[in-house]
PDB file with one MODEL, atoms N, CA, C and O in Angstrom:
MODEL        1
ATOM      1  N   MET A   1       1.672  15.840  28.875  1.00  0.00           N
ATOM      2  CA  MET A   1       0.447  14.535  28.847  1.00  0.00           C
ATOM      3  C   MET A   1      -0.117  14.902  27.642  1.00  0.00           C
ATOM      4  O   MET A   1      -0.769  13.981  27.150  1.00  0.00           O
ATOM      5  N   ALA A   2      -0.099  16.142  26.844  1.00  0.00           N
ATOM      6  CA  ALA A   2      -0.409  16.459  25.426  1.00  0.00           C
ATOM      7  C   ALA A   2       0.608  15.777  24.757  1.00  0.00           C
ATOM      8  O   ALA A   2       0.170  15.032  23.881  1.00  0.00           O
ATOM      9  N   THR A   3       1.764  15.785  24.874  1.00  0.00           N
ATOM     10  CA  THR A   3       2.625  15.132  23.981  1.00  0.00           C
ATOM     11  C   THR A   3       2.338  13.788  24.233  1.00  0.00           C
ATOM     12  O   THR A   3       2.675  13.269  23.169  1.00  0.00           O
ATOM     13  N   GLU A   4       1.964  12.961  24.899  1.00  0.00           N
ATOM     14  CA  GLU A   4       1.767  11.531  25.084  1.00  0.00           C
ATOM     15  C   GLU A   4       0.683  10.926  24.262  1.00  0.00           C
ATOM     16  O   GLU A   4       0.649   9.824  23.715  1.00  0.00           O
ATOM     17  N   THR A   5      -0.500  12.219  24.304  1.00  0.00           N
ATOM     18  CA  THR A   5      -2.044  11.500  23.267  1.00  0.00           C
ATOM     19  C   THR A   5      -1.596  11.846  21.830  1.00  0.00           C
ATOM     20  O   THR A   5      -2.229  11.380  20.882  1.00  0.00           O
ATOM     21  N   LEU A   6      -0.274  12.838  21.588  1.00  0.00           N
ATOM     22  CA  LEU A   6      -0.183  13.416  19.868  1.00  0.00           C
ATOM     23  C   LEU A   6       0.632  11.868  19.775  1.00  0.00           C
ATOM     24  O   LEU A   6       0.237  11.073  18.922  1.00  0.00           O
ATOM     25  N   ALA A   7       1.462  11.594  20.436  1.00  0.00           N
ATOM     26  CA  ALA A   7       2.144  10.831  20.107  1.00  0.00           C
ATOM     27  C   ALA A   7       1.544   9.037  19.486  1.00  0.00           C
ATOM     28  O   ALA A   7       1.772   8.406  18.454  1.00  0.00           O
ATOM     29  N   SER A   8       1.014   8.848  20.287  1.00  0.00           N
ATOM     30  CA  SER A   8      -0.032   7.849  20.307  1.00  0.00           C
ATOM     31  C   SER A   8      -0.848   7.993  19.383  1.00  0.00           C
ATOM     32  O   SER A   8      -1.380   6.946  19.013  1.00  0.00           O
ATOM     33  N   ALA A   9      -1.261   9.272  18.671  1.00  0.00           N
ATOM     34  CA  ALA A   9      -2.266   9.282  18.066  1.00  0.00           C
ATOM     35  C   ALA A   9      -1.644   9.236  16.525  1.00  0.00           C
ATOM     36  O   ALA A   9      -2.302   8.803  15.578  1.00  0.00           O
ATOM     37  N   ILE A  10      -0.374   9.708  16.410  1.00  0.00           N
ATOM     38  CA  ILE A  10       0.539   9.681  15.478  1.00  0.00           C
ATOM     39  C   ILE A  10       1.135   7.899  14.689  1.00  0.00           C
ATOM     40  O   ILE A  10       1.451   7.374  13.621  1.00  0.00           O
ATOM     41  N   ALA A  11       0.996   7.671  15.863  1.00  0.00           N
ATOM     42  CA  ALA A  11       1.503   5.849  15.944  1.00  0.00           C
ATOM     43  C   ALA A  11       0.311   5.045  15.254  1.00  0.00           C
ATOM     44  O   ALA A  11       0.403   4.170  14.393  1.00  0.00           O
ATOM     45  N   GLY A  12      -0.933   5.616  15.912  1.00  0.00           N
ATOM     46  CA  GLY A  12      -1.911   4.484  15.084  1.00  0.00           C
ATOM     47  C   GLY A  12      -2.373   4.916  14.034  1.00  0.00           C
ATOM     48  O   GLY A  12      -2.888   4.185  13.187  1.00  0.00           O
ATOM     49  N   TYR A  13      -2.247   6.319  13.919  1.00  0.00           N
ATOM     50  CA  TYR A  13      -2.712   6.795  12.148  1.00  0.00           C
ATOM     51  C   TYR A  13      -1.769   6.006  11.251  1.00  0.00           C
ATOM     52  O   TYR A  13      -2.380   5.361  10.399  1.00  0.00           O
ATOM     53  N   GLU A  14      -0.135   5.853  11.204  1.00  0.00           N
ATOM     54  CA  GLU A  14       1.054   5.681  10.728  1.00  0.00           C
ATOM     55  C   GLU A  14       0.470   4.137  10.477  1.00  0.00           C
ATOM     56  O   GLU A  14       0.529   3.618   9.362  1.00  0.00           O
ATOM     57  N   MET A  15      -0.186   3.360  11.810  1.00  0.00           N
ATOM     58  CA  MET A  15      -0.415   1.622  11.462  1.00  0.00           C
ATOM     59  C   MET A  15      -1.480   1.916  10.403  1.00  0.00           C
ATOM     60  O   MET A  15      -1.559   1.214   9.394  1.00  0.00           O
ATOM     61  N   PHE A  16      -2.305   2.960  10.628  1.00  0.00           N
ATOM     62  CA  PHE A  16      -3.762   2.765   9.933  1.00  0.00           C
ATOM     63  C   PHE A  16      -3.664   3.012   8.313  1.00  0.00           C
ATOM     64  O   PHE A  16      -4.450   2.741   7.406  1.00  0.00           O
ATOM     65  N   ALA A  17      -1.875   3.881   8.329  1.00  0.00           N
ATOM     66  CA  ALA A  17      -2.158   4.481   7.054  1.00  0.00           C
ATOM     67  C   ALA A  17      -1.286   2.890   6.253  1.00  0.00           C
ATOM     68  O   ALA A  17      -1.638   2.028   5.448  1.00  0.00           O
ATOM     69  N   GLY A  18      -0.214   3.147   6.929  1.00  0.00           N
ATOM     70  CA  GLY A  18       0.656   1.387   6.041  1.00  0.00           C
ATOM     71  C   GLY A  18      -0.088  -0.181   5.956  1.00  0.00           C
ATOM     72  O   GLY A  18       0.453  -1.175   5.472  1.00  0.00           O
ATOM     73  N   ILE A  19      -1.650  -0.118   6.637  1.00  0.00           N
ATOM     74  CA  ILE A  19      -2.642  -1.352   6.569  1.00  0.00           C
ATOM     75  C   ILE A  19      -3.363  -0.722   4.982  1.00  0.00           C
ATOM     76  O   ILE A  19      -3.698  -1.455   4.052  1.00  0.00           O
ATOM     77  N   LEU A  20      -3.437   0.247   4.991  1.00  0.00           N
ATOM     78  CA  LEU A  20      -4.298   1.446   3.861  1.00  0.00           C
ATOM     79  C   LEU A  20      -3.462   1.254   2.179  1.00  0.00           C
ATOM     80  O   LEU A  20      -3.829   1.012   1.029  1.00  0.00           O
ATOM     81  N   PHE A  21      -1.865   1.594   3.060  1.00  0.00           N
ATOM     82  CA  PHE A  21      -1.124   1.283   1.688  1.00  0.00           C
ATOM     83  C   PHE A  21      -0.905   0.247   1.384  1.00  0.00           C
ATOM     84  O   PHE A  21      -0.471   0.199   0.233  1.00  0.00           O
ATOM     85  N   ALA A  22      -1.012  -0.925   1.987  1.00  0.00           N
ATOM     86  CA  ALA A  22      -0.371  -2.244   1.964  1.00  0.00           C
ATOM     87  C   ALA A  22      -1.808  -2.508   0.719  1.00  0.00           C
ATOM     88  O   ALA A  22      -1.830  -2.612  -0.507  1.00  0.00           O
ATOM     89  N   ALA A  23      -2.812  -2.538   1.727  1.00  0.00           N
ATOM     90  CA  ALA A  23      -4.219  -2.605   0.319  1.00  0.00           C
ATOM     91  C   ALA A  23      -4.340  -2.062  -0.494  1.00  0.00           C
ATOM     92  O   ALA A  23      -4.688  -2.926  -1.299  1.00  0.00           O
ATOM     93  N   VAL A  24      -4.320  -0.674  -1.287  1.00  0.00           N
ATOM     94  CA  VAL A  24      -4.136  -0.200  -2.250  1.00  0.00           C
ATOM     95  C   VAL A  24      -2.765  -1.074  -2.709  1.00  0.00           C
ATOM     96  O   VAL A  24      -3.129  -2.175  -3.125  1.00  0.00           O
ATOM     97  N   LEU A  25      -1.510  -0.938  -2.751  1.00  0.00           N
ATOM     98  CA  LEU A  25      -0.568  -1.382  -3.320  1.00  0.00           C
ATOM     99  C   LEU A  25      -0.711  -2.773  -3.960  1.00  0.00           C
ATOM    100  O   LEU A  25      -0.442  -3.238  -5.067  1.00  0.00           O
ATOM    101  N   THR A  26      -1.188  -3.203  -2.937  1.00  0.00           N
ATOM    102  CA  THR A  26      -0.493  -5.194  -3.343  1.00  0.00           C
ATOM    103  C   THR A  26      -1.855  -5.566  -4.755  1.00  0.00           C
ATOM    104  O   THR A  26      -1.394  -6.236  -5.679  1.00  0.00           O
ATOM    105  N   PRO A  27      -2.903  -5.293  -4.856  1.00  0.00           N
ATOM    106  CA  PRO A  27      -3.795  -5.354  -5.939  1.00  0.00           C
ATOM    107  C   PRO A  27      -3.815  -4.076  -7.488  1.00  0.00           C
ATOM    108  O   PRO A  27      -4.547  -4.112  -8.477  1.00  0.00           O
ATOM    109  N   VAL A  28      -2.920  -3.259  -7.199  1.00  0.00           N
ATOM    110  CA  VAL A  28      -2.273  -2.709  -8.349  1.00  0.00           C
ATOM    111  C   VAL A  28      -1.104  -3.297  -8.764  1.00  0.00           C
ATOM    112  O   VAL A  28      -1.001  -3.651  -9.939  1.00  0.00           O
ATOM    113  N   THR A  29      -0.068  -3.480  -7.859  1.00  0.00           N
ATOM    114  CA  THR A  29       1.071  -4.294  -8.093  1.00  0.00           C
ATOM    115  C   THR A  29       0.710  -5.652  -8.892  1.00  0.00           C
ATOM    116  O   THR A  29       1.349  -6.279  -9.737  1.00  0.00           O
ATOM    117  N   LEU A  30      -0.162  -5.801  -8.488  1.00  0.00           N
ATOM    118  CA  LEU A  30      -0.616  -7.963  -9.110  1.00  0.00           C
ATOM    119  C   LEU A  30      -1.087  -7.297 -10.773  1.00  0.00           C
ATOM    120  O   LEU A  30      -0.694  -7.866 -11.792  1.00  0.00           O
ATOM    121  N   ALA A  31      -2.072  -5.886 -10.836  1.00  0.00           N
ATOM    122  CA  ALA A  31      -2.679  -5.667 -11.458  1.00  0.00           C
ATOM    123  C   ALA A  31      -1.806  -5.594 -12.833  1.00  0.00           C
ATOM    124  O   ALA A  31      -1.971  -6.144 -13.922  1.00  0.00           O
ATOM    125  N   LEU A  32      -0.592  -4.496 -12.240  1.00  0.00           N
ATOM    126  CA  LEU A  32       0.275  -4.160 -13.732  1.00  0.00           C
ATOM    127  C   LEU A  32       1.494  -5.079 -13.887  1.00  0.00           C
ATOM    128  O   LEU A  32       2.412  -4.814 -14.663  1.00  0.00           O
ATOM    129  N   TRP A  33       1.451  -6.404 -12.945  1.00  0.00           N
ATOM    130  CA  TRP A  33       2.593  -7.093 -13.223  1.00  0.00           C
ATOM    131  C   TRP A  33       2.192  -8.162 -14.358  1.00  0.00           C
ATOM    132  O   TRP A  33       2.954  -8.601 -15.220  1.00  0.00           O
ATOM    133  N   LEU A  34       0.457  -8.580 -14.129  1.00  0.00           N
ATOM    134  CA  LEU A  34      -0.171  -9.222 -14.917  1.00  0.00           C
ATOM    135  C   LEU A  34      -0.419  -8.691 -16.264  1.00  0.00           C
ATOM    136  O   LEU A  34      -0.601  -9.449 -17.217  1.00  0.00           O
ATOM    137  N   LEU A  35      -0.436  -7.069 -16.402  1.00  0.00           N
ATOM    138  CA  LEU A  35      -0.827  -6.437 -17.524  1.00  0.00           C
ATOM    139  C   LEU A  35       0.282  -6.840 -18.452  1.00  0.00           C
ATOM    140  O   LEU A  35       0.117  -7.316 -19.575  1.00  0.00           O
ATOM    141  N   TYR A  36       2.098  -6.463 -17.523  1.00  0.00           N
ATOM    142  CA  TYR A  36       3.066  -6.778 -18.049  1.00  0.00           C
ATOM    143  C   TYR A  36       3.431  -7.993 -18.632  1.00  0.00           C
ATOM    144  O   TYR A  36       3.879  -8.144 -19.769  1.00  0.00           O
ATOM    145  N   ARG A  37       3.197  -8.918 -17.724  1.00  0.00           N
ATOM    146  CA  ARG A  37       2.897 -10.376 -18.618  1.00  0.00           C
ATOM    147  C   ARG A  37       2.704 -10.568 -20.050  1.00  0.00           C
ATOM    148  O   ARG A  37       3.377 -10.894 -21.028  1.00  0.00           O
ATOM    149  N   SER A  38       1.052 -10.103 -19.663  1.00  0.00           N
ATOM    150  CA  SER A  38      -0.032 -10.305 -20.982  1.00  0.00           C
ATOM    151  C   SER A  38       0.914  -9.575 -22.200  1.00  0.00           C
ATOM    152  O   SER A  38       1.498 -10.280 -23.023  1.00  0.00           O
ATOM    153  N   MET A  39       1.027  -7.690 -22.230  1.00  0.00           N
ATOM    154  CA  MET A  39       1.535  -7.225 -23.439  1.00  0.00           C
ATOM    155  C   MET A  39       3.231  -7.920 -23.612  1.00  0.00           C
ATOM    156  O   MET A  39       3.859  -7.377 -24.520  1.00  0.00           O
ATOM    157  N   ARG A  40       4.048  -9.106 -22.799  1.00  0.00           N
ATOM    158  CA  ARG A  40       5.181  -9.414 -23.075  1.00  0.00           C
ATOM    159  C   ARG A  40       4.860 -11.009 -23.746  1.00  0.00           C
ATOM    160  O   ARG A  40       5.627 -11.819 -24.266  1.00  0.00           O
ATOM    161  N   ARG A  41       3.723 -11.046 -23.545  1.00  0.00           N
ATOM    162  CA  ARG A  41       3.508 -12.774 -23.975  1.00  0.00           C
ATOM    163  C   ARG A  41       2.865 -12.257 -25.342  1.00  0.00           C
ATOM    164  O   ARG A  41       3.054 -12.952 -26.341  1.00  0.00           O
ATOM    165  N   ARG A  42       2.034 -10.953 -25.467  1.00  0.00           N
ATOM    166  CA  ARG A  42       1.511 -10.725 -27.206  1.00  0.00           C
ATOM    167  C   ARG A  42       2.703 -10.386 -28.084  1.00  0.00           C
ATOM    168  O   ARG A  42       2.896 -10.376 -29.300  1.00  0.00           O
ATOM    169  N   GLY A  43       3.531 -10.072 -26.854  1.00  0.00           N
ATOM    170  CA  GLY A  43       5.161  -9.560 -28.206  1.00  0.00           C
ATOM    171  C   GLY A  43       5.765 -10.747 -28.692  1.00  0.00           C
ATOM    172  O   GLY A  43       6.082 -10.513 -29.858  1.00  0.00           O
ATOM    173  N   ASP A  44       6.004 -11.617 -28.458  1.00  0.00           N
ATOM    174  CA  ASP A  44       6.601 -12.977 -28.418  1.00  0.00           C
ATOM    175  C   ASP A  44       5.254 -13.102 -29.583  1.00  0.00           C
ATOM    176  O   ASP A  44       5.017 -14.174 -30.140  1.00  0.00           O
TER     177      ASP A  44
ENDMDL
END
């Protein structure tokens, strides 16, 4: 019984962590890509 609740809690935390990870990573990736593009354009 305790292991079942622990497993469900871990599964819920993993889903929350995945959503949080995606929410943080998406704007950071976009910002880095835009910065890279602007730097490359300036180099030309």
